[in-house]
VEXPAVO-440712 format. One record per residue (C-alpha): chain; residue number from 0; x, y, z; residue in three letters. Coordinates in pm, whole numbers. Each point is the difference from the previous one (the first is absolute). Layout:
VEXPAVO-440712
{kette: A | nr: NUM | px: X | py: Y | pz: Z | rest: ALA}
...
This chain:
VEXPAVO-440712
{kette: A | nr: 0 | px: -174 | py: 4244 | pz: 12129 | rest: UNK}
{kette: A | nr: 1 | px: 215 | py: -270 | pz: -162 | rest: UNK}
{kette: A | nr: 2 | px: 69 | py: -324 | pz: 191 | rest: UNK}
{kette: A | nr: 3 | px: 337 | py: -173 | pz: 18 | rest: UNK}
{kette: A | nr: 4 | px: 117 | py: -225 | pz: -285 | rest: UNK}
{kette: A | nr: 5 | px: -250 | py: 154 | pz: -242 | rest: UNK}
{kette: A | nr: 6 | px: 142 | py: 29 | pz: -352 | rest: UNK}
{kette: A | nr: 7 | px: -77 | py: 266 | pz: -260 | rest: UNK}
{kette: A | nr: 8 | px: 133 | py: -92 | pz: -345 | rest: UNK}
{kette: A | nr: 9 | px: 0 | py: 363 | pz: -109 | rest: UNK}
{kette: A | nr: 10 | px: -204 | py: 189 | pz: -258 | rest: UNK}
{kette: A | nr: 11 | px: -314 | py: -34 | pz: 212 | rest: UNK}
{kette: A | nr: 12 | px: -204 | py: 254 | pz: 193 | rest: UNK}
{kette: A | nr: 13 | px: -143 | py: 6 | pz: 351 | rest: UNK}
{kette: A | nr: 14 | px: -245 | py: 265 | pz: 117 | rest: UNK}
{kette: A | nr: 15 | px: -19 | py: 175 | pz: 335 | rest: UNK}
{kette: A | nr: 16 | px: -116 | py: -142 | pz: 333 | rest: UNK}
{kette: A | nr: 17 | px: 56 | py: -362 | pz: -108 | rest: UNK}
{kette: A | nr: 18 | px: 103 | py: -285 | pz: 228 | rest: UNK}
{kette: A | nr: 19 | px: 194 | py: -275 | pz: -174 | rest: UNK}
{kette: A | nr: 20 | px: 93 | py: -268 | pz: 251 | rest: UNK}
{kette: A | nr: 21 | px: 309 | py: -221 | pz: 23 | rest: UNK}
{kette: A | nr: 22 | px: 124 | py: -237 | pz: -269 | rest: UNK}
{kette: A | nr: 23 | px: -206 | py: 135 | pz: -287 | rest: UNK}
{kette: A | nr: 24 | px: 112 | py: -4 | pz: -364 | rest: UNK}
{kette: A | nr: 25 | px: -96 | py: 311 | pz: -198 | rest: UNK}
{kette: A | nr: 26 | px: 90 | py: -50 | pz: -366 | rest: UNK}
{kette: A | nr: 27 | px: 109 | py: 236 | pz: -270 | rest: UNK}
{kette: A | nr: 28 | px: -305 | py: 166 | pz: -155 | rest: UNK}
{kette: A | nr: 29 | px: -217 | py: -21 | pz: 313 | rest: UNK}
{kette: A | nr: 30 | px: -227 | py: 293 | pz: 86 | rest: UNK}
{kette: A | nr: 31 | px: -116 | py: 24 | pz: 361 | rest: UNK}
{kette: A | nr: 32 | px: -227 | py: 295 | pz: 72 | rest: UNK}
{kette: A | nr: 33 | px: -60 | py: 190 | pz: 328 | rest: UNK}
{kette: A | nr: 34 | px: -122 | py: -156 | pz: 328 | rest: UNK}
{kette: A | nr: 35 | px: 74 | py: -360 | pz: -104 | rest: UNK}
{kette: A | nr: 36 | px: 62 | py: -274 | pz: 259 | rest: UNK}
{kette: A | nr: 37 | px: 204 | py: -305 | pz: -105 | rest: UNK}
{kette: A | nr: 38 | px: 57 | py: -277 | pz: 258 | rest: UNK}
{kette: A | nr: 39 | px: 322 | py: -209 | pz: 20 | rest: UNK}
{kette: A | nr: 40 | px: 116 | py: -241 | pz: -271 | rest: UNK}
{kette: A | nr: 41 | px: -179 | py: 171 | pz: -290 | rest: UNK}
{kette: A | nr: 42 | px: 138 | py: -93 | pz: -342 | rest: UNK}
{kette: A | nr: 43 | px: -78 | py: 193 | pz: -315 | rest: UNK}
{kette: A | nr: 44 | px: 88 | py: -124 | pz: -350 | rest: UNK}
{kette: A | nr: 45 | px: 71 | py: 195 | pz: -318 | rest: UNK}
{kette: A | nr: 46 | px: 105 | py: -256 | pz: -265 | rest: UNK}
{kette: A | nr: 47 | px: -270 | py: -187 | pz: -193 | rest: UNK}
{kette: A | nr: 48 | px: 241 | py: -231 | pz: -180 | rest: UNK}
{kette: A | nr: 49 | px: 300 | py: -66 | pz: 229 | rest: UNK}
{kette: A | nr: 50 | px: 240 | py: 75 | pz: -284 | rest: UNK}
{kette: A | nr: 51 | px: 319 | py: -18 | pz: 207 | rest: UNK}
{kette: A | nr: 52 | px: 292 | py: -80 | pz: -233 | rest: UNK}
{kette: A | nr: 53 | px: -243 | py: -35 | pz: -290 | rest: UNK}
{kette: A | nr: 54 | px: -23 | py: 361 | pz: -109 | rest: UNK}
{kette: A | nr: 55 | px: 99 | py: -106 | pz: -352 | rest: UNK}
{kette: A | nr: 56 | px: -338 | py: -181 | pz: -17 | rest: UNK}
{kette: A | nr: 57 | px: -220 | py: 258 | pz: 170 | rest: UNK}
{kette: A | nr: 58 | px: 105 | py: 337 | pz: 144 | rest: UNK}
{kette: A | nr: 59 | px: -69 | py: 75 | pz: 365 | rest: UNK}
{kette: A | nr: 60 | px: -284 | py: 251 | pz: 31 | rest: UNK}
{kette: A | nr: 61 | px: -70 | py: 129 | pz: 351 | rest: UNK}
{kette: A | nr: 62 | px: -367 | py: -55 | pz: 87 | rest: UNK}
{kette: A | nr: 63 | px: -32 | py: 146 | pz: 349 | rest: UNK}
{kette: A | nr: 64 | px: -302 | py: -19 | pz: 225 | rest: UNK}
{kette: A | nr: 65 | px: -194 | py: 288 | pz: 158 | rest: UNK}
{kette: A | nr: 66 | px: -130 | py: 28 | pz: 356 | rest: UNK}
{kette: A | nr: 67 | px: -255 | py: 278 | pz: 17 | rest: UNK}
{kette: A | nr: 68 | px: -59 | py: 246 | pz: 284 | rest: UNK}
{kette: A | nr: 69 | px: -85 | py: -140 | pz: 345 | rest: UNK}
{kette: A | nr: 70 | px: 13 | py: -367 | pz: -105 | rest: UNK}
{kette: A | nr: 71 | px: 96 | py: -254 | pz: 267 | rest: UNK}
{kette: A | nr: 72 | px: 194 | py: -317 | pz: -80 | rest: UNK}
{kette: A | nr: 73 | px: 37 | py: -290 | pz: 246 | rest: UNK}
{kette: A | nr: 74 | px: 312 | py: -204 | pz: 74 | rest: UNK}
{kette: A | nr: 75 | px: 146 | py: -234 | pz: -259 | rest: UNK}
{kette: A | nr: 76 | px: -192 | py: 139 | pz: -297 | rest: UNK}
{kette: A | nr: 77 | px: 134 | py: -47 | pz: -353 | rest: UNK}
{kette: A | nr: 78 | px: -104 | py: 241 | pz: -277 | rest: UNK}
{kette: A | nr: 79 | px: 50 | py: -90 | pz: -366 | rest: UNK}
{kette: A | nr: 80 | px: 123 | py: 240 | pz: -270 | rest: UNK}
{kette: A | nr: 81 | px: -233 | py: 272 | pz: -126 | rest: UNK}
{kette: A | nr: 82 | px: -258 | py: -41 | pz: 276 | rest: UNK}
{kette: A | nr: 83 | px: -171 | py: 299 | pz: 163 | rest: UNK}
{kette: A | nr: 84 | px: -119 | py: -19 | pz: 360 | rest: UNK}
{kette: A | nr: 85 | px: -285 | py: 249 | pz: 35 | rest: UNK}
{kette: A | nr: 86 | px: -41 | py: 291 | pz: 237 | rest: UNK}
{kette: A | nr: 87 | px: -115 | py: -91 | pz: 354 | rest: UNK}
{kette: A | nr: 88 | px: 8 | py: -371 | pz: -77 | rest: UNK}
{kette: A | nr: 89 | px: 124 | py: -275 | pz: 235 | rest: UNK}
{kette: A | nr: 90 | px: 202 | py: -299 | pz: -121 | rest: UNK}
{kette: A | nr: 91 | px: 3 | py: -288 | pz: 248 | rest: UNK}
{kette: A | nr: 92 | px: 298 | py: -189 | pz: 139 | rest: UNK}
{kette: A | nr: 93 | px: 171 | py: -244 | pz: -237 | rest: UNK}
{kette: A | nr: 94 | px: -196 | py: 105 | pz: -307 | rest: UNK}
{kette: A | nr: 95 | px: 128 | py: -37 | pz: -354 | rest: UNK}
{kette: A | nr: 96 | px: -125 | py: 301 | pz: -194 | rest: UNK}
{kette: A | nr: 97 | px: -28 | py: -105 | pz: -365 | rest: UNK}
{kette: A | nr: 98 | px: -247 | py: 268 | pz: -112 | rest: UNK}
{kette: A | nr: 99 | px: -107 | py: 353 | pz: 86 | rest: UNK}
{kette: A | nr: 100 | px: -162 | py: 62 | pz: 338 | rest: UNK}
{kette: A | nr: 101 | px: -299 | py: 233 | pz: -22 | rest: UNK}
{kette: A | nr: 102 | px: -2 | py: 308 | pz: 228 | rest: UNK}
{kette: A | nr: 103 | px: -157 | py: -48 | pz: 342 | rest: UNK}
{kette: A | nr: 104 | px: -9 | py: -380 | pz: -14 | rest: UNK}
{kette: A | nr: 105 | px: 122 | py: -278 | pz: 228 | rest: UNK}
{kette: A | nr: 106 | px: 209 | py: -239 | pz: -210 | rest: UNK}
{kette: A | nr: 107 | px: 173 | py: -321 | pz: 107 | rest: UNK}
{kette: A | nr: 108 | px: 94 | py: -353 | pz: -97 | rest: UNK}
{kette: A | nr: 109 | px: 232 | py: -179 | pz: -238 | rest: UNK}
{kette: A | nr: 110 | px: -80 | py: 106 | pz: -259 | rest: UNK}
{kette: A | nr: 111 | px: -170 | py: 296 | pz: 163 | rest: UNK}
{kette: A | nr: 112 | px: -366 | py: 81 | pz: -45 | rest: UNK}
{kette: A | nr: 113 | px: -231 | py: 280 | pz: 116 | rest: UNK}
{kette: A | nr: 114 | px: -164 | py: -113 | pz: 325 | rest: UNK}
{kette: A | nr: 115 | px: -182 | py: 315 | pz: 112 | rest: UNK}
{kette: A | nr: 116 | px: 13 | py: 375 | pz: 42 | rest: UNK}
{kette: A | nr: 117 | px: 203 | py: 217 | pz: 235 | rest: UNK}
{kette: A | nr: 118 | px: -231 | py: 186 | pz: 239 | rest: UNK}
{kette: A | nr: 119 | px: -23 | py: 367 | pz: -106 | rest: UNK}
{kette: A | nr: 120 | px: 101 | py: 109 | pz: 352 | rest: UNK}
{kette: A | nr: 121 | px: 344 | py: -155 | pz: -66 | rest: UNK}
{kette: A | nr: 122 | px: 62 | py: 199 | pz: -320 | rest: UNK}
{kette: A | nr: 123 | px: 262 | py: 275 | pz: 16 | rest: UNK}
C-alpha cells in the first residue's frame, strides 16, 4: 500500500506486503524489504555531501539507506544516507536516524539511540 503524495525518486526497491503511508520521500538507492511499515512524513536521504551544482568539486555518489524486513518506522522520521534499519526494529516518531539500528531494537530520539528491545511476540 502506498499513501497519497508519496514520492519515489526511482532506482529503489520495495518488497512485498509493505505499507508506506502518505507524504513519504523514498530516495534513489533505497532498499525497503518485505513487511515494512512506514508512517507518514518519512524522509530518507542519499547524499552525504549535498553536491548540487558542485559536481566539478565532488561527484554525486548515491548512498541509499536500507530498511530490513518487518521494520516499523514512526511518523516524521528522517534517515541519513547509508544507514540500515534492522529487521523487526521499531523507530519512534520524529527520530533522526544517524547510525544503523540493530535488529529487534526500539530506537528513538534526535539523534536516535537504542532504548530497548522489541518483544519477541511482535517479531514477524
